[in-house]
LOMARMI-431660 format. One record per residue: x, y, z of N, C-alpha, C in turn; residue in three letters. Coordinates in pm, 1 decimal, m for minus. Atoms other than C-alpha are relative to their C-alpha. Last residue first. Layout:
// LOMARMI-431660
@nX->X; nY->Y; nZ->Z; caX->X; caY->Y; caZ->Z; cX->X; cY->Y; cZ->Z; aa->ala
...
This chain:
// LOMARMI-431660
@nX->27.0; nY->m104.5; nZ->101.0; caX->11270.0; caY->10451.2; caZ->26773.9; cX->m77.7; cY->114.7; cZ->60.1; aa->leu
@nX->m115.2; nY->m90.9; nZ->12.0; caX->11430.0; caY->10236.0; caZ->27045.6; cX->m22.2; cY->111.8; cZ->m101.8; aa->his
@nX->m0.3; nY->m90.3; nZ->m117.5; caX->11098.3; caY->10072.1; caZ->27143.3; cX->114.5; cY->101.0; cZ->m5.1; aa->arg
@nX->74.6; nY->m124.1; nZ->24.9; caX->11081.3; caY->9935.2; caZ->26788.5; cX->1.3; cY->95.6; cZ->119.1; aa->ser
@nX->144.7; nY->10.3; nZ->m19.8; caX->11350.2; caY->9674.1; caZ->26849.5; cX->m65.7; cY->136.7; cZ->m9.0; aa->ala
@nX->46.1; nY->7.3; nZ->m138.5; caX->11699.1; caY->9739.1; caZ->26713.6; cX->m151.9; cY->m8.1; cZ->5.1; aa->arg
@nX->101.1; nY->106.7; nZ->m13.2; caX->11772.8; caY->9659.3; caZ->26350.9; cX->m46.4; cY->m16.3; cZ->144.1; aa->thr
@nX->52.5; nY->8.3; nZ->m135.1; caX->11960.7; caY->9979.3; caZ->26257.1; cX->m109.9; cY->m106.5; cZ->6.0; aa->asp
@nX->132.4; nY->m57.3; nZ->m19.0; caX->12149.7; caY->9932.6; caZ->25932.1; cX->m48.0; cY->m29.7; cZ->141.6; aa->leu
@nX->2.9; nY->m76.2; nZ->m124.3; caX->12525.1; caY->9871.0; caZ->25928.4; cX->m134.1; cY->72.8; cZ->20.4; aa->gln
@nX->32.4; nY->m138.9; nZ->35.0; caX->12507.8; caY->9754.7; caZ->25565.1; cX->m3.5; cY->93.4; cZ->120.3; aa->leu
@nX->m52.8; nY->m39.2; nZ->131.1; caX->12674.3; caY->9413.1; caZ->25589.2; cX->m20.5; cY->147.4; cZ->m30.7; aa->ser
@nX->m143.7; nY->24.6; nZ->14.3; caX->12636.9; caY->9340.6; caZ->25961.4; cX->56.5; cY->50.5; cZ->m132.2; aa->gln
@nX->m77.7; nY->m62.6; nZ->m107.2; caX->12297.3; caY->9495.4; caZ->26037.1; cX->150.3; cY->m12.0; cZ->m26.0; aa->arg
@nX->18.8; nY->m145.1; nZ->9.7; caX->12125.8; caY->9412.1; caZ->25708.6; cX->86.6; cY->74.4; cZ->102.4; aa->leu
@nX->m61.3; nY->m45.2; nZ->124.5; caX->12269.9; caY->9059.1; caZ->25705.1; cX->m8.8; cY->152.0; cZ->m12.4; aa->leu
@nX->m145.5; nY->2.5; nZ->m21.6; caX->12180.7; caY->9006.2; caZ->26070.6; cX->73.1; cY->48.7; cZ->m124.3; aa->ala
@nX->m34.0; nY->m116.1; nZ->m82.7; caX->11822.5; caY->9116.4; caZ->26000.7; cX->150.0; cY->7.0; cZ->25.8; aa->leu
@nX->19.1; nY->m121.0; nZ->82.2; caX->11792.8; caY->8866.9; caZ->25714.1; cX->39.2; cY->124.9; cZ->78.7; aa->ala
@nX->m107.2; nY->m5.6; nZ->100.1; caX->11943.2; caY->8585.9; caZ->25924.5; cX->m10.7; cY->126.3; cZ->m85.3; aa->his
@nX->m124.4; nY->m37.2; nZ->m68.5; caX->11711.2; caY->8659.2; caZ->26218.5; cX->115.8; cY->13.5; cZ->m98.8; aa->arg
@nX->11.7; nY->m141.6; nZ->m35.4; caX->11407.0; caY->8651.9; caZ->25987.9; cX->128.0; cY->49.1; cZ->68.4; aa->asn
@nX->m17.3; nY->m76.7; nZ->124.2; caX->11513.3; caY->8321.7; caZ->25833.8; cX->m6.5; cY->149.6; cZ->29.2; aa->arg
@nX->m140.5; nY->9.0; nZ->39.1; caX->11556.2; caY->8177.5; caZ->26184.0; cX->27.5; cY->79.4; cZ->m127.9; aa->glu
@nX->m73.8; nY->m97.6; nZ->m81.3; caX->11215.0; caY->8303.0; caZ->26297.2; cX->147.5; cY->m0.4; cZ->m39.1; aa->ala
@nX->m53.2; nY->53.9; nZ->m125.0; caX->11060.9; caY->8107.5; caZ->26011.3; cX->74.2; cY->111.4; cZ->74.0; aa->thr
@nX->63.7; nY->131.0; nZ->m16.3; caX->10827.5; caY->8214.6; caZ->25731.0; cX->51.8; cY->m71.5; cZ->124.3; aa->ile
@nX->m26.8; nY->87.4; nZ->113.9; caX->10948.7; caY->8571.0; caZ->25781.5; cX->m65.6; cY->m135.0; cZ->28.0; aa->ser
@nX->12.4; nY->143.9; nZ->m17.0; caX->10838.2; caY->8847.7; caZ->26014.6; cX->30.2; cY->m69.9; cZ->m131.3; aa->ala
@nX->m3.0; nY->71.9; nZ->127.5; caX->10897.3; caY->9217.4; caZ->26065.4; cX->m1.6; cY->m149.0; cZ->30.2; aa->cys
@nX->104.7; nY->m47.6; nZ->90.8; caX->10813.4; caY->9460.4; caZ->26342.9; cX->12.1; cY->m59.6; cZ->m139.5; aa->cys
@nX->128.4; nY->51.1; nZ->m46.8; caX->11004.8; caY->9308.6; caZ->26635.9; cX->m116.9; cY->38.4; cZ->m90.5; aa->asp
@nX->0.2; nY->146.1; nZ->m0.6; caX->11342.5; caY->9348.4; caZ->26465.9; cX->m133.5; cY->m60.2; cZ->42.6; aa->ser
@nX->18.8; nY->48.5; nZ->m136.5; caX->11279.3; caY->9715.4; caZ->26388.1; cX->m20.5; cY->m151.9; cZ->1.6; aa->pro
@nX->87.8; nY->114.4; nZ->16.5; caX->11421.9; caY->9776.6; caZ->26039.8; cX->m21.2; cY->m58.1; cZ->139.0; aa->ile
@nX->18.8; nY->83.1; nZ->m118.9; caX->11577.8; caY->10121.9; caZ->26046.3; cX->m96.8; cY->m111.0; cZ->m36.6; aa->ser
@nX->94.4; nY->112.0; nZ->m3.5; caX->11714.2; caY->10295.5; caZ->25738.3; cX->2.0; cY->m67.9; cZ->135.9; aa->val
@nX->m36.4; nY->72.7; nZ->m120.7; caX->11880.1; caY->10629.1; caZ->25668.9; cX->m109.5; cY->m103.7; cZ->20.2; aa->arg
@nX->84.6; nY->m21.0; nZ->m117.5; caX->11792.0; caY->10711.7; caZ->25310.7; cX->69.3; cY->m65.8; cZ->119.0; aa->phe
@nX->m52.7; nY->m90.2; nZ->m102.4; caX->12077.4; caY->10729.6; caZ->25063.7; cX->m99.8; cY->42.4; cZ->106.1; aa->asp
@nX->52.1; nY->m131.6; nZ->35.9; caX->11898.1; caY->10568.9; caZ->24767.5; cX->36.1; cY->105.9; cZ->105.0; aa->arg
@nX->m65.6; nY->m39.6; nZ->125.4; caX->12111.4; caY->10255.2; caZ->24804.8; cX->m45.2; cY->137.9; cZ->m46.8; aa->met
@nX->m140.5; nY->m30.4; nZ->m30.7; caX->11995.7; caY->10233.4; caZ->25168.4; cX->72.9; cY->48.2; cZ->m125.4; aa->his
@nX->3.0; nY->m128.3; nZ->m72.0; caX->11631.5; caY->10250.4; caZ->25060.2; cX->142.1; cY->45.3; cZ->32.1; aa->ala
@nX->25.6; nY->m105.9; nZ->98.3; caX->11697.7; caY->9975.1; caZ->24803.6; cX->m6.3; cY->137.7; cZ->65.7; aa->asp
@nX->m120.3; nY->m16.0; nZ->81.7; caX->11857.5; caY->9754.5; caZ->25069.9; cX->m19.2; cY->112.0; cZ->m101.1; aa->ile
@nX->m103.1; nY->m62.9; nZ->m83.8; caX->11568.8; caY->9813.8; caZ->25312.1; cX->128.0; cY->23.0; cZ->m79.9; aa->ala
@nX->38.3; nY->m140.4; nZ->m19.7; caX->11311.0; caY->9740.7; caZ->25040.0; cX->106.1; cY->73.4; cZ->81.8; aa->thr
@nX->m29.0; nY->m71.7; nZ->124.9; caX->11491.6; caY->9420.2; caZ->24937.0; cX->m36.8; cY->147.6; cZ->10.3; aa->ser
@nX->m143.5; nY->m0.5; nZ->29.2; caX->11501.8; caY->9294.5; caZ->25297.2; cX->30.7; cY->81.4; cZ->m125.1; aa->leu
@nX->m58.6; nY->m93.1; nZ->m96.6; caX->11142.4; caY->9391.1; caZ->25373.6; cX->149.4; cY->14.2; cZ->m26.4; aa->val
@nX->39.3; nY->m136.9; nZ->34.5; caX->11022.3; caY->9223.4; caZ->25052.4; cX->56.3; cY->104.5; cZ->96.2; aa->cys
@nX->40.6; nY->m21.1; nZ->139.0; caX->11213.1; caY->8901.4; caZ->25104.7; cX->m26.3; cY->147.2; cZ->m25.9; aa->gly
@nX->m106.8; nY->50.8; nZ->86.7; caX->11387.5; caY->8786.6; caZ->25423.3; cX->m33.2; cY->13.8; cZ->m148.3; aa->asp
@nX->m127.8; nY->m58.1; nZ->m38.7; caX->11175.0; caY->8999.4; caZ->25652.3; cX->113.5; cY->m41.7; cZ->m90.4; aa->gly
@nX->m79.4; nY->90.6; nZ->m79.7; caX->10860.6; caY->8898.3; caZ->25469.3; cX->137.0; cY->63.4; cZ->23.7; aa->ala
@nX->m33.5; nY->136.7; nZ->38.1; caX->10659.5; caY->9079.7; caZ->25572.8; cX->41.8; cY->m2.8; cZ->m145.8; aa->ile
@nX->90.2; nY->81.9; nZ->79.8; caX->10626.8; caY->9413.6; caZ->25744.8; cX->48.1; cY->m140.3; cZ->m24.3; aa->gly
@nX->64.9; nY->106.1; nZ->m76.2; caX->10833.5; caY->9701.8; caZ->25874.4; cX->m77.7; cY->m88.1; cZ->m96.0; aa->thr
@nX->58.3; nY->104.1; nZ->84.4; caX->11080.0; caY->9950.8; caZ->25724.5; cX->m52.3; cY->m112.7; cZ->88.1; aa->val
@nX->13.4; nY->110.5; nZ->m93.5; caX->11148.5; caY->10270.4; caZ->25917.7; cX->m78.4; cY->m106.4; cZ->m76.0; aa->val
@nX->114.6; nY->89.1; nZ->12.9; caX->11266.1; caY->10522.5; caZ->25662.4; cX->9.7; cY->m111.7; cZ->102.7; aa->val
@nX->m14.3; nY->125.6; nZ->m76.2; caX->11489.3; caY->10818.2; caZ->25743.4; cX->m125.3; cY->m83.3; cZ->m19.1; aa->his
@nX->m141.1; nY->36.8; nZ->0.9; caX->11546.8; caY->11127.0; caZ->25526.4; cX->22.4; cY->m138.7; cZ->59.5; aa->glu
@nX->m40.1; nY->108.8; nZ->m89.5; caX->11187.9; caY->11210.2; caZ->25434.9; cX->147.7; cY->m28.7; cZ->m19.6; aa->val
@nX->m129.2; nY->m36.8; nZ->m56.9; caX->11126.5; caY->11545.7; caZ->25267.1; cX->47.7; cY->m100.3; cZ->105.2; aa->lys
@nX->24.1; nY->m13.9; nZ->m144.0; caX->10758.5; caY->11457.8; caZ->25205.9; cX->126.5; cY->40.7; cZ->76.3; aa->leu
@nX->94.2; nY->m111.3; nZ->m15.7; caX->10814.9; caY->11523.3; caZ->24835.2; cX->m31.4; cY->26.1; cZ->147.2; aa->gln
@nX->m74.2; nY->m124.7; nZ->26.8; caX->11125.9; caY->11301.7; caZ->24850.5; cX->m92.3; cY->120.7; cZ->15.9; aa->arg
@nX->m88.3; nY->m26.6; nZ->m114.3; caX->10927.1; caY->11022.4; caZ->25017.0; cX->78.5; cY->129.1; cZ->m19.4; aa->leu
@nX->79.5; nY->m38.0; nZ->m117.0; caX->10650.9; caY->11043.0; caZ->24754.9; cX->89.4; cY->36.8; cZ->117.4; aa->leu
@nX->52.2; nY->m134.5; nZ->28.9; caX->10896.0; caY->11038.0; caZ->24463.5; cX->m80.3; cY->51.0; cZ->119.4; aa->val
@nX->m110.2; nY->m95.3; nZ->m17.7; caX->11076.7; caY->10739.9; caZ->24618.5; cX->m45.9; cY->142.8; cZ->m25.5; aa->glu
@nX->m40.1; nY->m20.2; nZ->m139.3; caX->10750.1; caY->10549.3; caZ->24661.7; cX->110.4; cY->103.6; cZ->16.6; aa->leu
@nX->m23.0; nY->m142.8; nZ->m26.1; caX->10613.7; caY->10602.5; caZ->24308.2; cX->54.2; cY->29.5; cZ->140.1; aa->pro
@nX->108.7; nY->m59.9; nZ->m78.1; caX->10657.8; caY->10233.4; caZ->24220.5; cX->31.6; cY->148.3; cZ->20.8; aa->ser
@nX->113.5; nY->m32.9; nZ->87.6; caX->10861.5; caY->10045.4; caZ->23957.2; cX->m120.8; cY->53.0; cZ->78.5; aa->ala
@nX->m5.4; nY->42.9; nZ->139.1; caX->11095.7; caY->9897.8; caZ->24223.3; cX->m130.1; cY->32.6; cZ->m73.2; aa->phe
@nX->m48.4; nY->m105.8; nZ->88.3; caX->11095.2; caY->10106.9; caZ->24542.2; cX->m7.2; cY->m37.0; cZ->m147.8; aa->phe
@nX->99.4; nY->m106.5; nZ->2.8; caX->10879.7; caY->9883.2; caZ->24762.7; cX->39.9; cY->112.6; cZ->m94.7; aa->ala
@nX->m38.9; nY->m127.0; nZ->m60.2; caX->11113.8; caY->9599.6; caZ->24671.7; cX->m112.0; cY->103.1; cZ->m13.1; aa->ser
@nX->m46.5; nY->8.5; nZ->m137.8; caX->10956.3; caY->9260.6; caZ->24605.7; cX->30.4; cY->134.9; cZ->64.2; aa->his
@nX->m99.6; nY->102.1; nZ->m33.3; caX->10757.8; caY->9318.2; caZ->24287.4; cX->43.8; cY->14.8; cZ->144.5; aa->lys
@nX->17.0; nY->122.5; nZ->77.3; caX->10460.0; caY->9505.9; caZ->24139.6; cX->91.4; cY->m114.6; cZ->40.5; aa->pro
@nX->m128.0; nY->37.6; nZ->59.6; caX->10421.9; caY->9776.9; caZ->24403.8; cX->m18.6; cY->m130.7; cZ->m77.2; aa->lys
@nX->m3.9; nY->136.3; nZ->52.0; caX->10107.7; caY->9959.0; caZ->24514.2; cX->134.4; cY->m23.9; cZ->m66.7; aa->leu
@nX->m80.1; nY->17.5; nZ->120.4; caX->10145.9; caY->10269.0; caZ->24729.9; cX->m5.1; cY->m147.7; cZ->m39.6; aa->val
@nX->15.5; nY->133.9; nZ->54.4; caX->9897.4; caY->10392.3; caZ->24991.1; cX->75.1; cY->m10.0; cZ->m131.4; aa->leu
@nX->m32.0; nY->5.8; nZ->142.0; caX->9962.8; caY->10693.2; caZ->25214.8; cX->m5.1; cY->m145.3; cZ->m45.2; aa->tyr
@nX->m121.0; nY->74.6; nZ->32.9; caX->9788.1; caY->10696.7; caZ->25550.6; cX->19.1; cY->1.4; cZ->m151.5; aa->asp
@nX->m111.6; nY->m91.6; nZ->22.4; caX->9537.3; caY->10974.4; caZ->25627.4; cX->133.8; cY->m71.9; cZ->m22.2; aa->asp
@nX->28.3; nY->m95.4; nZ->107.6; caX->9220.8; caY->10764.5; caZ->25583.6; cX->117.5; cY->92.5; cZ->m31.5; aa->his
@nX->95.8; nY->m102.6; nZ->m40.5; caX->9361.0; caY->10479.6; caZ->25792.4; cX->m11.9; cY->103.5; cZ->m111.7; aa->glu
@nX->m39.2; nY->m139.2; nZ->24.8; caX->9527.7; caY->10167.7; caZ->25656.3; cX->m111.4; cY->94.0; cZ->46.6; aa->pro
@nX->52.8; nY->m60.2; nZ->123.0; caX->9417.6; caY->9847.0; caZ->25826.3; cX->53.7; cY->141.9; cZ->m19.4; aa->pro
@nX->m85.7; nY->m111.5; nZ->39.0; caX->9650.2; caY->9680.5; caZ->26079.2; cX->m51.5; cY->67.5; cZ->m127.9; aa->leu
@nX->m75.9; nY->m55.3; nZ->m112.6; caX->9459.7; caY->9421.0; caZ->26280.2; cX->71.1; cY->129.9; cZ->m35.1; aa->ala
@nX->93.4; nY->m48.6; nZ->m101.3; caX->9193.0; caY->9348.1; caZ->26017.4; cX->72.6; cY->66.7; cZ->116.9; aa->gln
@nX->70.9; nY->m116.3; nZ->55.3; caX->9442.1; caY->9324.4; caZ->25732.1; cX->m94.8; cY->60.3; cZ->102.6; aa->ala
@nX->m97.6; nY->m108.0; nZ->17.1; caX->9663.4; caY->9094.3; caZ->25941.0; cX->m68.3; cY->127.0; cZ->m49.2; aa->leu
@nX->m33.4; nY->m58.7; nZ->m130.3; caX->9377.6; caY->8875.4; caZ->26066.6; cX->100.9; cY->115.2; cZ->m10.1; aa->pro
@nX->98.9; nY->m95.8; nZ->m50.2; caX->9255.7; caY->8837.8; caZ->25705.3; cX->35.3; cY->57.5; cZ->137.0; aa->ala
@nX->m63.4; nY->m121.0; nZ->m51.6; caX->9577.9; caY->8669.1; caZ->25590.8; cX->m95.1; cY->104.1; cZ->56.1; aa->gly
@nX->m95.8; nY->32.7; nZ->m105.7; caX->9421.4; caY->8323.1; caZ->25555.7; cX->60.6; cY->124.9; cZ->63.7; aa->leu
@nX->m136.2; nY->m26.0; nZ->46.5; caX->9126.5; caY->8458.2; caZ->25354.3; cX->96.3; cY->m22.3; cZ->117.5; aa->val
@nX->m56.3; nY->124.9; nZ->51.1; caX->8788.6; caY->8299.4; caZ->25437.1; cX->142.7; cY->14.8; cZ->m52.6; aa->asp
@nX->m20.2; nY->101.6; nZ->m104.3; caX->8684.3; caY->8588.3; caZ->25663.1; cX->65.4; cY->m128.9; cZ->m48.8; aa->pro
@nX->109.3; nY->97.1; nZ->1.3; caX->8739.0; caY->8850.1; caZ->25389.7; cX->28.0; cY->m112.5; cZ->99.3; aa->gln
@nX->70.7; nY->m2.6; nZ->m127.9; caX->8990.8; caY->9116.6; caZ->25492.2; cX->m113.4; cY->m101.5; cZ->8.1; aa->ser
@nX->m81.7; nY->66.7; nZ->m101.6; caX->9235.5; caY->9045.2; caZ->25208.3; cX->m66.3; cY->m4.6; cZ->136.5; aa->cys
@nX->m23.0; nY->139.5; nZ->39.0; caX->8977.2; caY->9126.7; caZ->24941.2; cX->71.3; cY->m75.4; cZ->112.1; aa->ile
@nX->128.4; nY->70.3; nZ->m10.9; caX->8864.1; caY->9445.2; caZ->25119.4; cX->15.6; cY->m147.7; cZ->m34.3; aa->ala
@nX->28.6; nY->12.5; nZ->m143.4; caX->9224.2; caY->9561.5; caZ->25168.4; cX->m130.0; cY->m78.0; cZ->18.8; aa->val
@nX->m86.1; nY->106.6; nZ->m51.1; caX->9292.3; caY->9488.1; caZ->24801.7; cX->m21.2; cY->m22.7; cZ->149.7; aa->leu
@nX->62.2; nY->126.1; nZ->41.4; caX->8990.3; caY->9699.8; caZ->24706.9; cX->83.5; cY->m119.4; cZ->47.5; aa->glu
@nX->111.6; nY->25.5; nZ->m92.1; caX->9136.2; caY->9983.4; caZ->24915.1; cX->m76.4; cY->m127.0; cZ->m37.3; aa->arg
@nX->m48.0; nY->46.1; nZ->m130.2; caX->9464.7; caY->9960.1; caZ->24726.4; cX->m115.8; cY->m35.5; cZ->92.7; aa->phe
@nX->m79.6; nY->m101.1; nZ->m68.7; caX->9312.5; caY->9977.4; caZ->24378.2; cX->31.8; cY->m52.4; cZ->140.7; aa->asp
@nX->42.9; nY->m43.3; nZ->m133.8; caX->9208.8; caY->9673.3; caZ->24183.6; cX->86.4; cY->115.5; cZ->49.2; aa->cys
@nX->114.2; nY->m88.7; nZ->15.3; caX->9240.3; caY->9617.4; caZ->23806.9; cX->m52.0; cY->52.2; cZ->134.3; aa->leu
@nX->m37.0; nY->m124.3; nZ->68.5; caX->9592.5; caY->9475.9; caZ->23827.1; cX->m116.0; cY->98.2; cZ->m15.4; aa->trp
@nX->133.5; nY->m59.3; nZ->14.8; caX->9499.8; caY->9213.7; caZ->24085.8; cX->17.8; cY->137.4; cZ->m64.6; aa->his
@nX->47.8; nY->9.3; nZ->139.7; caX->9832.8; caY->9039.5; caZ->24022.6; cX->m145.6; cY->42.2; cZ->m17.0; aa->thr
@nX->32.6; nY->141.8; nZ->14.0; caX->9900.4; caY->9010.6; caZ->24398.5; cX->m67.1; cY->m30.3; cZ->m133.6; aa->phe
@nX->139.3; nY->3.2; nZ->44.7; caX->9890.9; caY->9393.4; caZ->24418.6; cX->m47.0; cY->m143.3; cZ->m24.4; aa->asn
@nX->16.5; nY->72.0; nZ->124.8; caX->10197.7; caY->9395.9; caZ->24635.0; cX->m145.2; cY->11.1; cZ->m41.9; aa->asp
@nX->52.5; nY->134.3; nZ->9.7; caX->10184.8; caY->9652.7; caZ->24907.7; cX->4.5; cY->m54.6; cZ->m141.2; aa->asn
@nX->m49.9; nY->37.3; nZ->131.5; caX->10340.0; caY->9967.1; caZ->25037.6; cX->m30.2; cY->m147.9; cZ->m16.4; aa->val
@nX->23.1; nY->141.8; nZ->26.9; caX->10151.6; caY->10125.3; caZ->25325.8; cX->47.8; cY->m25.3; cZ->m142.3; aa->tyr
@nX->14.2; nY->38.8; nZ->140.3; caX->10307.9; caY->10461.6; caZ->25403.8; cX->m16.3; cY->m151.5; cZ->m7.8; aa->val
@nX->9.4; nY->146.2; nZ->6.3; caX->10268.5; caY->10626.2; caZ->25744.1; cX->m27.8; cY->m36.0; cZ->m144.9; aa->ile
@nX->87.6; nY->58.1; nZ->101.9; caX->10382.5; caY->10987.8; caZ->25772.9; cX->9.3; cY->m152.5; cZ->0.0; aa->pro
@nX->m70.4; nY->81.2; nZ->98.7; caX->10537.8; caY->11080.6; caZ->26107.8; cX->m98.6; cY->m52.4; cZ->m104.4; aa->thr
@nX->10.8; nY->m59.5; nZ->132.8; caX->10348.5; caY->11357.4; caZ->26286.0; cX->74.3; cY->m75.4; cZ->m108.9; aa->gly
@nX->m109.9; nY->m96.0; nZ->19.3; caX->10461.3; caY->11266.2; caZ->26638.0; cX->m4.8; cY->68.2; cZ->m136.1; aa->arg
@nX->23.1; nY->m106.9; nZ->m98.0; caX->10126.5; caY->11099.8; caZ->26715.6; cX->108.0; cY->107.5; cZ->m9.9; aa->ala
@nX->103.1; nY->m85.6; nZ->56.7; caX->10177.4; caY->10900.7; caZ->26393.3; cX->m29.7; cY->117.6; cZ->94.1; aa->lys
@nX->m61.5; nY->m87.9; nZ->100.3; caX->10503.3; caY->10765.8; caZ->26532.5; cX->m101.4; cY->96.2; cZ->m60.2; aa->leu
@nX->m99.7; nY->m87.4; nZ->m64.0; caX->10342.4; caY->10629.9; caZ->26849.4; cX->60.2; cY->98.9; cZ->m100.3; aa->arg
@nX->71.7; nY->m97.1; nZ->m84.3; caX->10033.6; caY->10492.1; caZ->26675.7; cX->96.9; cY->100.6; cZ->62.7; aa->arg
@nX->75.1; nY->m92.1; nZ->86.5; caX->10242.7; caY->10328.9; caZ->26403.2; cX->m70.4; cY->108.0; cZ->83.2; aa->lys
@nX->m97.4; nY->m94.5; nZ->54.9; caX->10480.2; caY->10176.4; caZ->26657.7; cX->m69.1; cY->104.0; cZ->m87.1; aa->leu
@nX->m47.0; nY->m83.7; nZ->m112.0; caX->10191.2; caY->10016.5; caZ->26847.5; cX->98.0; cY->106.4; cZ->m49.7; aa->arg
@nX->110.8; nY->m87.4; nZ->m38.7; caX->10036.0; caY->9895.6; caZ->26518.7; cX->40.8; cY->91.0; cZ->115.9; aa->leu
@nX->6.9; nY->m108.3; nZ->98.5; caX->10372.3; caY->9762.7; caZ->26399.6; cX->m110.4; cY->97.5; cZ->37.9; aa->ile
@nX->m111.8; nY->m91.5; nZ->m26.4; caX->10409.5; caY->9562.7; caZ->26720.9; cX->0.9; cY->117.6; cZ->m96.5; aa->asn
@nX->28.0; nY->m68.1; nZ->m128.0; caX->10063.5; caY->9407.9; caZ->26685.5; cX->109.5; cY->101.5; cZ->32.0; aa->arg
@nX->109.4; nY->m94.9; nZ->22.3; caX->10129.8; caY->9333.2; caZ->26317.2; cX->m33.6; cY->76.3; cZ->128.1; aa->ala
@nX->m56.6; nY->m120.5; nZ->62.2; caX->10467.6; caY->9173.0; caZ->26400.6; cX->m107.6; cY->106.4; cZ->m19.4; aa->ala
@nX->m78.7; nY->m66.9; nZ->m104.0; caX->10294.7; caY->8929.8; caZ->26636.6; cX->59.9; cY->129.2; cZ->m54.7; aa->thr
@nX->97.6; nY->m56.5; nZ->m94.4; caX->10036.9; caY->8846.7; caZ->26369.7; cX->71.6; cY->74.0; cZ->113.4; aa->arg
@nX->54.0; nY->m122.5; nZ->58.8; caX->10314.2; caY->8803.7; caZ->26112.1; cX->m101.8; cY->66.0; cZ->92.6; aa->ala
@nX->m102.1; nY->m104.5; nZ->m15.4; caX->10496.9; caY->8551.3; caZ->26332.0; cX->m52.2; cY->134.2; cZ->m51.8; aa->gln
@nX->m20.0; nY->m29.6; nZ->m143.2; caX->10177.7; caY->8341.9; caZ->26364.4; cX->104.0; cY->110.6; cZ->24.3; aa->pro
@nX->106.9; nY->m72.0; nZ->m71.2; caX->10089.0; caY->8384.0; caZ->25992.3; cX->26.5; cY->25.0; cZ->148.5; aa->leu
@nX->m35.0; nY->m140.2; nZ->m25.5; caX->10422.3; caY->8282.3; caZ->25835.2; cX->m100.2; cY->69.3; cZ->92.2; aa->leu
@nX->m114.2; nY->0.6; nZ->m92.5; caX->10364.3; caY->7905.1; caZ->25863.3; cX->40.8; cY->142.5; cZ->38.6; aa->gln
@nX->52.6; nY->43.0; nZ->m130.7; caX->10019.0; caY->7941.0; caZ->25706.8; cX->110.1; cY->m1.2; cZ->104.9; aa->ala
@nX->85.6; nY->m105.1; nZ->m55.6; caX->10169.7; caY->8141.7; caZ->25421.2; cX->m53.7; cY->m34.4; cZ->138.2; aa->gly
@nX->m60.7; nY->m56.6; nZ->m120.1; caX->10449.7; caY->7889.3; caZ->25364.1; cX->m83.9; cY->108.7; cZ->64.6; aa->gly
@nX->m63.8; nY->105.1; nZ->m78.1; caX->10346.7; caY->7811.6; caZ->25007.3; cX->73.2; cY->63.6; cZ->118.2; aa->ser
@nX->m118.3; nY->55.5; nZ->62.8; caX->10138.0; caY->8104.9; caZ->24895.0; cX->56.7; cY->m109.1; cZ->90.5; aa->phe
@nX->40.8; nY->115.9; nZ->79.4; caX->9791.0; caY->8236.0; caZ->24969.8; cX->115.8; cY->m59.4; cZ->m79.6; aa->asp
@nX->m84.5; nY->111.4; nZ->m44.0; caX->9904.7; caY->8468.6; caZ->25248.9; cX->m34.0; cY->m129.1; cZ->m74.3; aa->leu
@nX->83.9; nY->118.7; nZ->m13.6; caX->9612.5; caY->8697.1; caZ->25150.9; cX->75.4; cY->m121.0; cZ->55.1; aa->pro
@nX->m55.6; nY->114.1; nZ->69.6; caX->9825.0; caY->9003.2; caZ->25230.4; cX->m91.9; cY->m121.2; cZ->15.9; aa->asn
@nX->131.8; nY->29.0; nZ->57.0; caX->9771.0; caY->9353.9; caZ->25356.3; cX->27.1; cY->m112.6; cZ->m98.2; aa->ile
@nX->81.2; nY->52.6; nZ->m110.7; caX->10089.2; caY->9345.2; caZ->25564.7; cX->m145.4; cY->m20.4; cZ->m40.8; aa->met
@nX->71.8; nY->125.3; nZ->27.9; caX->10290.0; caY->9374.6; caZ->25243.5; cX->m78.3; cY->m58.9; cZ->116.3; aa->asp
@nX->m17.6; nY->75.1; nZ->123.8; caX->10530.9; caY->9646.9; caZ->25362.9; cX->m78.8; cY->m131.7; cZ->3.0; aa->val
@nX->65.6; nY->124.4; nZ->m37.6; caX->10435.1; caY->9905.6; caZ->25624.5; cX->m8.2; cY->m83.2; cZ->m128.2; aa->val
@nX->45.2; nY->80.9; nZ->112.4; caX->10679.2; caY->10191.7; caZ->25571.8; cX->m56.9; cY->m130.9; cZ->53.1; aa->leu
@nX->17.7; nY->141.6; nZ->m31.0; caX->10705.1; caY->10442.5; caZ->25857.4; cX->m53.8; cY->m69.0; cZ->m124.5; aa->leu
@nX->127.6; nY->56.6; nZ->43.6; caX->10838.7; caY->10778.7; caZ->25748.0; cX->m0.2; cY->m146.6; cZ->39.8; aa->ala
@nX->11.9; nY->141.4; nZ->29.3; caX->11114.2; caY->10986.9; caZ->25904.3; cX->m138.4; cY->m33.8; cZ->m53.3; aa->gln
@nX->139.4; nY->38.7; nZ->17.1; caX->11222.5; caY->11346.8; caZ->25912.5; cX->m7.2; cY->m145.9; cZ->m42.7; aa->lys
@nX->62.2; nY->m47.4; nZ->123.2; caX->11577.1; caY->11379.4; caZ->26036.6; cX->m142.2; cY->m50.6; cZ->m10.8; aa->gly
@nX->68.4; nY->m127.6; nZ->m18.0; caX->11770.8; caY->11179.0; caZ->26298.2; cX->m60.5; cY->41.1; cZ->m133.6; aa->thr
@nX->12.3; nY->m88.5; nZ->114.5; caX->11879.5; caY->10816.4; caZ->26314.0; cX->m74.3; cY->128.5; cZ->35.8; aa->pro
@nX->136.7; nY->m13.3; nZ->47.4; caX->11970.1; caY->10665.9; caZ->26653.0; cX->m5.5; cY->97.7; cZ->m117.2; aa->ala
@nX->57.5; nY->m133.1; nZ->m16.2; caX->12339.3; caY->10585.4; caZ->26684.8; cX->m141.7; cY->5.7; cZ->m57.9; aa->lys
@nX->35.5; nY->m59.2; nZ->126.6; caX->12428.0; caY->10217.6; caZ->26713.3; cX->m71.1; cY->132.7; cZ->24.9; aa->met
């Protein structure tokens, strides 16, 4: 598969997450591994000048802004706290709240990416078979080049994650190689 060219952005989807849903505890081990890989990729891409965009559900906290969500999800008694603590947004990262699965649905993400002149999005995060999948499909439909590094996303089970990545690779010919190839 040919490596994408053009200005890229790293999307970090739903990694600031309380994991307070059925299957959250089962997702946590895979998500922790993905978080470490995303952090390495983030540091590498950021050093090249790649914009980093955290796109996150608001978990029906409609009166909270993104930084308040980080504080909520970082509390020691929150199951997903290790994710928020391992991969917190930095002062120069972009923050976008989304109401549903896709990072593009009813959010300003596409406007931001167009203003940044992004042509290639690298989609990472959780869940690979949910929000990452729908975000990658929506990015593809908007004519962005799309990479979903296989080691930078996680689902409730490794099998579900593999199936989602296979669907993206086989049906849409999207790049699902490991992050070291970016």
